[in-house]
N, C-alpha and C positions, 0 to 999 in steps of 0.2 A: 505494499499500499504505499503511496505517496502524497503528498499533500503541499499546497502552499496557497496564499493569501493575495490578493490583489485590496487592498483596502477592506471596502465591508463584504466582499468576497472572500469565504473559504473553501476550497477547491478540496476533493478527495478522489482518489481513481484507484482500481483495483488490477489492473491488465499492462502490458505492452501498450495495445491499442486505445484506453484509455490515456494512459500518457501522451499518446501524440493527440489525442481531442483535448485534453490541462493545457498543451502548449497553443491548440488553435483559438482557445480561451483569450490565454495573454494575449496575443497576435491581436483579438481583437480590441484588446483594452490597453493598446500599449503605452495609451498614454497617463496609463496609471501606476503607482507604484507596484512593484513586482516584488516578493519574498524571492529568494531561494524556498528552490523545491526538496523538500526533504521527505528520506523516511519517516513510516508509523507503523507505532508498533502493537497500537491498542487503539481499535475502532472505538470501545465503548468508551476511553480516554478524548479521544480526539470530539467522537460528537458532543460529551459532556461541559466540555471545554467551550465546544464551539455555544451553545445553548447559552451557558455563564456568559458570553461578551456580547450574545446577538447579533453574530455575522449573518449573512446570506448565505448559508451552505449550500453548493452545489455536490452532488454525488455523481459519479461517471462510472455507470455500472448499472446492474440488476434494480431494478425499482424495491423488489425486496428485501434488497441489502440495506437501503436505506430506511425503508419502513422499521425494518428491526433494530436497524440503531436509533432511529427516533424515537420511539416508544416510549421507552423506561421512563423520558426526560419533557414528555409532551405536558403541560398543564393547563394552557389558559389560550385563546385561541387571542387574546388583549397584551398577550406579553411573547410568546412564543414566536422564535426565530422564522422567517422567510426557507424554507428549505426545496430545493430543486432537484431533479433528477435528469439527467441525460445518458443517453446510449453509447456505446465504445464510440462508434462513428459520427455522432456530434448530427446524426440528424432529427432529433426528437429534444424538447426541453421541456419538461412536465411541472410544475408548480401542485407540491402535495402537502406544503403546510404552510396556514399563514397568509394564502392567496390574497386575498383583499387588505388586511391592516398588515401586513406583516411585509406588502411588497414582494412577492412571490410570484405573480401576476407579472406583472410590470416587468421583473427581469427579466422573468420569461421571455416574453416578448421582445424585449432588447436584445438578448444575446440572439433569439431563434433571426430577429431581421440582421443582426449583425455577420451570423454565421451560416446566413443561407440557409437555415435549419427550420423547423414547422417548431411552433408553441403548443401544448397539444393541453388546453386548457377546458377543466369539467365545471366551473363553478357556473350555475342556473341561471344568474345574471346573465354573465359573461359570453353564454353560448346562446342566449336569446338575445343580446344588445339591449338588457336593460338598465336601467337606473339602479345600482349599489348605493345603501343608505352608509353603510361604513365604509364606503371608499370616498363617498363627498363629504364626509364627518371627518373622517383623516386630512382630504385637502384641503379640509375648509378650516383646518385646528378647533374644530367642536368636539367636545368629550360628548360620549353618548352615555346617556342617563339610566337605558339598560339594558343588556347586550341580548336580554330574552325577547325584548319585545322590537328588535331591529329581525331576528328571525320571522316574527310574525309579520313582521310591514312587507320583509320580503316577500313571504309566502304568497300574503293577497296579492300582491303587488306581480308576481308573477302568473296566480290565478285569475286577475281581472285585466291585468295590462296599463293598470291606472294605479298612480299614488295621488296622495297629498300632501299641504304642508300650510304650516302659518309661523308669523314673526309675531313677536311683542309687540305690540302696539308702543308699548308705553317708552321701550328702548329701541324702536325700529332707526330712527334717525342714525344710531351708533352703527348700525351694522353694515355690513358688506352687502353689493349687489350679488345676490348667488346667483351662479350660473345652474340651470336646470332643464333636464330635458323635457322634453314635449308633453311626454308621456305623465309629468308631476305637474301639478296643478295647486293653484295658492287657493285654498279651499278647507270648510271645517268636514270635512267626510273621510270617509276609509276607506284605505288605513292612512294614513294621518298619524304626523310629527311635526313638532312644535319646538322653534329656535326660539330660546330666551335663556339670558341669564338669572333669572328669577328661579325658585322653586315652583313645580309643575305642581296645580293645586287637582291637578286631574288625575286618572291613569292613564295617562300619554307616553309616548315614545318621546322624550328631549334631547335637544341636542343644545348644546350649553356652549355659546361662545364664549371666548375667554378675552373678556373687554374691560375687567372691573382691576384695578389696581389698589391695594392695603396703602396707605400711611400711616407710617409707626411711631410712637415714642414712647421711650420707659426709663424709669432709674433704675439704674445698674444693677446687674447681676438678677434681675425677673427672670422668673422661672419658664422654661417654653408652657407647661400646664397652665399657669396664670395666661401669657401670651394667649394661648390657644384656646381657652377658654373664653375670655373677653373678645378675641375672634368672632368664635362660633356665634355667644351670645347676640354678637352685633349684627351679622349675618342673618340670624335669625329670626330678630326684630324688622328687619328688613327687606324679610322673604329672598333673600337672594341665594344663589348656592355659592359655596366656597369652590366649584370647580370652575368657577369662571372667573378665577383671579389668575391676573398674567404675571403679577409682578408684586414683592412686597419692599416699598420704599423707606427711608428715614435720614436721619441726619449722618455723615460720616464718620462722627465718632461712636458711634453705634456698631460701625463697620465689621467689627470683631464681638459684638454681642451674643455671649452662647443662646440664649434664649429665642432670640430673632434668627439666627442660624437655625437652627433647628425647626422654627417654625418654616421659614422658607423653601427648607428639605423636604417637611411633610408635605405642604403645598405643592412641591413641587413646583415653585418659580423660582427667579431671581430673586438675590436680594441686592438691591442698587442703595446705592447712599450718592450722598450729594454735600459740597460744605458750604456752611454759612452764608457767604456771599452769595454763591448761586441761590439758596431758596429764599433769600429777602431780596433776589432780583426779580423773584416772580410777583406779578401783577395782581390783583386782588383787594379783599376787600378779608382779614382774616382776624379770629379770636387772640389778639394778641395778649401775651403775659411777658411782664418786665422780669421775672422773676426766671424764667427760660433765656430769656435774651442776654442776661447777665452770664447767664453758665454757660449757654451753648452759643452766643454770636446770631441765634435770629430769636426773634417772637412766636413762632408756631410752628413744630416740627410736622405733624402728622396731614393738615392740609397743603402746605408749602412743597412738602415731600411729593404728597400723590400729583399738584397740581403743574411742577418742576418735571414729573414724566410723560406730562403727556392727559390730562385728565381734563375733559373739557366740561363736565360738571363736579362736581362733589355731591355723591347720594345722601353720605353723612360726614358732615358737618363736627372734626374735631369732638369725641366722644371721650368722656375720661373717667379712669375709675383707676382707685388704687397703686397711685403711680405709673400710668398708662393711657395713654392717651391713642385715639384710633380715627381715620376717615377712612371713607370709600369714595374712590373718586371711576369715571367710567369713561375709556377714551376713544374717541372715533377710530371706527374703520378705517 
């Protein structure tokens, strides 16, 4: 067995003919960084490591080898890496895992085009040329509220050939103009999904746009539990979904604050900070604190930080609790 990597791709082959095809793959990806081809002693360990690092895996050989290799490590379609199989001659490229969310279908089509081979795609929405809601969500940086509901939506779409959607009228001006195919109409009919940063008040598939920014200040040493609890409370009161957050922002003197760093990691967003001069340069009327200005150099951390990031308006202005301040801004598309 031999293996090599080209950036996000990890490729493995099992025969001499397979090695020839591996080199062909390198040839079509010749502009990409190439690692040395090396011998692999354990297919299980290679597959385990590849799943951990989240590469796009290409098995050059029998489909059964790939299926047996990946089976112990498959966990969740939201996190499993893309897996493709190619025959020894490189005539066919088959996405076998994470076709949409992992990008296996797109990778298979790209390789097939470059290799002058054939992508064998079996997902129903692809074979029938219909809208795939999970692909739409991925391409538009939308978070899926309920994976099971995506299956229901796709099943009904496949049955009828039509689908429907809606956007939250309250925040519609901040959403981009989504491009949808003709079979997906804007109407409140089944199958239906809603695009909104708010908590859905009905049992519906929701696609959550990442359009919110949290501005935050706190006393030194505030724990993650305190900060997270404060954030959750304010989001609940505003009926906002935490999965709509795209950034956590503050003043630069908080750049290494452990609680804020853990909060950003938990929310899976970047933690961005600004110096006092940048914050004070932000235009607007803010609730000022002379004490905060004396200590930090700016009269307001949370509101100014959210606006400095690019919030068009503040949905929540400077809420304060037990040495913590918080604002929530919404950013235009």
